[in-house]
C-alpha positions in Angstrom: 103.4 76.7 75.6 106.2 77.7 73.9 108.5 79.5 76.4 108.1 83.0 74.9 104.7 82.3 75.7 105.6 81.2 78.9 107.4 83.9 79.8 104.9 86.9 78.8 102.3 84.6 81.0 103.9 85.8 83.6 104.8 89.0 82.7 100.9 89.2 81.8 99.5 87.7 84.9 101.6 90.4 86.7 100.2 93.3 85.1 102.7 93.8 82.2 105.8 93.2 83.7 107.1 91.1 87.1 110.6 90.2 88.7 113.1 87.0 89.0 110.8 85.4 91.6 107.3 85.3 89.9 109.2 82.9 86.8 111.3 81.1 89.5 107.4 79.8 90.8 107.1 78.1 87.2 109.8 77.6 86.4 111.8 79.7 84.3 115.1 79.8 84.2 116.7 82.6 84.7 119.2 82.0 80.8 115.4 81.9 79.2 115.0 85.4 80.3 118.4 86.5 79.4 117.7 84.4 75.9 114.4 86.6 75.7 115.8 89.1 75.9 117.7 89.4 73.4 115.9 88.5 71.0 113.5 91.5 72.5 110.7 89.3 73.3 110.7 91.0 76.9 112.1 94.1 78.2 114.5 94.5 81.1 113.6 97.0 83.2 115.4 97.7 85.9 117.3 94.7 87.5 115.3 92.1 88.4 112.7 93.4 86.3 111.2 92.3 83.2 108.1 93.9 80.7 106.2 92.3 78.1 106.3 94.9 75.1 103.0 95.9 74.8 103.0 96.3 79.0 101.4 100.3 79.4 103.8 102.7 79.3 102.9 104.2 83.3 103.1 100.7 85.0 106.8 99.9 83.5 107.6 103.4 84.7 106.5 102.2 88.1 108.4 99.8 88.3 111.7 101.9 86.9 111.5 103.7 90.2 111.3 101.0 92.2 107.3 99.9 93.6 104.2 99.0 91.6 101.5 101.4 90.0 99.1 101.8 92.4 96.0 104.9 93.7 95.2 107.1 90.8 97.3 105.7 87.7 96.2 102.0 88.6 92.6 103.7 88.3 93.3 105.2 85.0 94.8 102.0 83.6 91.0 101.0 84.7 89.4 104.1 82.4 88.0 105.1 85.4 87.2 109.0 86.3 90.7 110.7 87.2 91.5 114.7 87.0 93.3 114.6 83.6 96.8 115.8 84.8 98.2 114.2 87.4 101.1 112.2 89.0 102.6 109.2 88.6 101.9 107.1 91.9 104.5 104.3 93.0 103.5 102.2 95.1 107.2 101.0 97.6 108.5 99.1 100.0 108.1 100.9 103.7 111.8 100.5 103.7 112.8 101.8 100.3 115.6 102.9 99.1 117.5 103.7 96.3 114.9 104.6 94.1 115.3 105.9 90.1 114.1 108.3 87.9 110.8 106.7 85.9 112.2 107.3 82.8 115.6 107.0 82.8 117.4 103.9 85.7 120.2 106.0 85.4 119.0 108.7 87.7 118.5 109.1 91.5 114.3 109.8 92.0 113.8 113.7 92.4 110.0 112.6 93.3 109.1 116.7 92.9 111.1 117.0 89.5 109.7 113.5 87.8 106.0 113.4 88.6 105.7 111.4 91.3 103.7 110.4 94.9 105.3 107.8 96.4 102.8 105.4 98.7 105.1 103.5 101.8 102.9 100.8 102.5 103.6 97.7 104.0 105.6 94.9 101.5 105.3 94.4 98.2 105.5 91.3 95.9 107.7 90.2 93.1 104.8 88.7 91.2 102.3 92.1 90.0 103.7 95.9 89.2 100.7 97.2 89.9 98.2 97.1 92.6 95.0 95.2 92.0 92.2 97.9 91.3 90.4 97.6 95.4 93.6 97.8 96.8 95.0 101.1 94.1 91.0 103.1 94.8 92.0 101.9 98.8 95.9 104.5 98.0 93.9 107.5 97.1 92.6 108.1 99.9 96.0 108.4 101.2 97.0 111.2 99.0 94.2 112.7 96.7 91.6 114.9 97.5 88.1 112.8 99.3 86.1 114.1 95.8 88.6 112.5 94.0 88.7 108.9 95.5 85.1 108.5 95.7 84.7 109.6 91.9 87.5 107.1 91.0 85.4 104.5 93.8 81.7 106.4 91.7 82.9 105.4 89.2 84.2 101.9 88.8 80.6 100.6 90.6 79.2 102.8 87.4 81.5 100.7 85.2 81.5 97.6 86.8 84.7 96.5 87.3 84.2 97.3 91.1 81.6 94.6 93.0 80.0 96.6 96.1 80.7 93.3 97.3 84.5 94.8 97.5 84.2 97.8 99.1 85.6 95.9 101.8 88.9 95.0 100.7 89.3 99.0 99.7 88.1 100.0 102.9 90.9 97.3 104.5 93.8 99.5 101.6 92.8 103.1 103.0 94.6 104.7 105.8 93.0 103.8 109.1 92.4 106.7 109.8 90.3 107.8 105.9 87.8 104.5 105.9 85.2 106.9 107.5 85.1 108.7 104.6 83.9 105.7 102.2 80.4 106.1 104.0 80.2 109.3 101.6 79.7 107.0 98.5 77.0 107.9 96.4 75.9 104.6 94.0 74.4 107.2 91.5 77.3 108.8 90.8 78.6 109.3 87.6 81.4 111.5 87.5 84.2 113.2 89.6 82.8 116.9 88.6 79.2 115.1 89.8 81.2 114.6 93.0 82.6 117.3 93.4 79.6 119.6 93.5 77.7 116.6 96.1 79.9 116.8 98.4 80.1 120.6 98.3 76.4 120.6 99.0 76.6 118.0 101.2 78.8 120.0 103.8 76.9 123.2 103.2 74.2 120.9 104.4 72.3 122.3 101.2 69.2 119.8 100.9 69.2 117.9 97.1 67.8 115.2 94.5 70.2 113.7 91.9 69.6 112.3 88.4 66.3 113.1 89.3 63.5 112.6 86.4 62.0 116.0 84.8 59.2 115.5 81.9 59.6 116.5 78.8 63.6 116.7 79.7 64.8 113.7 81.1 67.6 113.4 84.1 69.4 116.3 85.3 72.0 115.9 87.9 70.6 117.7 90.4 68.4 119.4 91.7 68.1 122.1 94.2 65.2 122.8 96.4 62.7 123.3 93.8 63.7 124.5 90.8 67.3 124.9 90.5 69.2 122.3 88.3 72.8 121.9 88.2 74.0 120.1 85.3 77.9 119.3 85.3 79.9 119.1 82.0 82.8 117.4 80.9 85.2 118.5 78.5 83.8 120.7 75.5 85.8 119.2 73.0 84.5 115.7 73.7 81.2 117.2 72.6 79.1 116.4 69.2 77.1 118.5 68.0 74.1 116.6 68.9 75.4 116.6 72.0 75.8 120.5 71.7 72.0 121.1 70.5 70.8 118.4 72.9 71.8 120.2 76.3 70.7 123.6 74.5 66.7 121.8 74.5 66.9 120.3 77.2 67.7 124.0 78.9 64.9 125.5 77.2 62.8 123.3 78.2 63.7 123.7 81.8 63.8 127.3 81.6 60.3 127.5 79.8 59.3 124.7 82.8 60.3 127.8 85.7 63.5 126.2 86.3 67.0 128.1 86.8 69.4 126.5 85.0 73.4 126.6 86.6 75.3 124.4 83.8 79.0 124.1 85.0 82.2 123.1 82.6 85.3 120.8 84.2 87.1 124.1 83.7 84.4 125.7 86.4 84.4 123.0 88.6 88.1 121.9 88.0 90.0 125.2 88.4 87.9 128.1 89.3 86.2 126.3 92.0 86.3 128.9 94.6 84.2 131.7 92.2 82.2 128.7 91.5 80.7 127.2 94.9 80.4 131.3 96.2 78.3 131.1 93.0 75.6 128.7 94.2 75.7 129.9 97.4 74.8 133.3 96.4 71.7 131.8 94.2 70.7 129.8 97.3 70.6 132.3 99.6 68.8 134.6 97.5 66.2 131.9 97.5 66.6 131.0 93.1 66.3 127.5 94.2 62.8 127.9 95.1 59.3 127.8 93.2 58.2 131.6 94.2 60.9 133.6 92.7 59.8 132.2 89.7 58.2 134.8 87.3 54.1 134.6 88.5 51.7 132.9 86.1 51.7 130.0 84.2 54.9 128.5 83.0 54.0 127.9 79.4 54.4 124.2 78.1 55.6 122.6 75.2 52.2 119.7 75.2 49.4 118.7 77.6 50.7 117.3 81.1 54.0 118.4 80.7 53.5 119.7 84.1 51.9 116.4 85.9 52.1 115.9 89.6 54.4 114.4 90.2 57.2 115.6 87.7 60.1 113.8 89.1 60.1 109.8 88.9 60.3 108.5 92.4 62.3 105.7 91.0 65.1 107.7 89.6 66.0 110.1 92.5 68.3 110.4 95.6 67.3 112.4 98.3 70.0 114.4 100.1 69.6 115.7 103.5 73.0 117.5 103.5 74.5 115.9 106.3 77.8 114.7 105.8 77.0 111.7 108.0 74.4 110.6 105.8 74.3 107.8 103.8 72.3 109.2 100.1 69.2 106.4 100.4 
């Protein structure tokens, strides 16, 4: 293994960057580091810290501040669901001082102006530039809204980058007063938008089911009562023409079967939630979720047996009582 290869190996094990102690442990002389910086093989981020050229920009920025990447910054690196706009999250030592701007190490840090959220928790390890995913997810509960923190954990489970057996590590990394919130997890959660809607419905003790299979349609995000279907969409421009057409086909089929379809956009859930939530409550107050409010007479079907009972496949449904303290079954 060449000296440069050894250097890069240390940096990659550290998440893209590392400090002098990490190199000392494997016998890499500081002179080798200096030569690697001169040749451009590695980058000096700040005094005593170095990064690989391909290191994630936010990892380098967190190191430049004076700590390590954590919380949603690390979650995003793993491809998990996080809000589209967020601050740089940096875990620093409890006694940290002389923190610097993430984009210019010559400037002192102004956390608000520079878009940095500081996590003053514990001691740092000079061998790593970013927290392990389980630690980072735990740190999200220190600053993020509960729905966003839970959404990231559910996304990690759904993508299988976090094993259910490691949830105890997430819990241990959470602020002690917030650990009970992990009990609100839904192991069928697929997006942060769905998590926000689900927690809202549970907080109002509204009965609903998630990921319900309906004959002729497929899975719907939420079924409230007997007929109110809530579908939660992501960014519109991420959908193809085929996706758009399929969504309209599904809405048509649901309407023909007597369901009321409420399709929510990303903006409605994330940026206009107060009005959106009020609309959902208004529909429920009017009884729009009950079959008795449907138009009288038989519901036309596209094919014989479309309304066969049961419509909902039991093996695919998750029932929620609306009790915030109850785990989904």
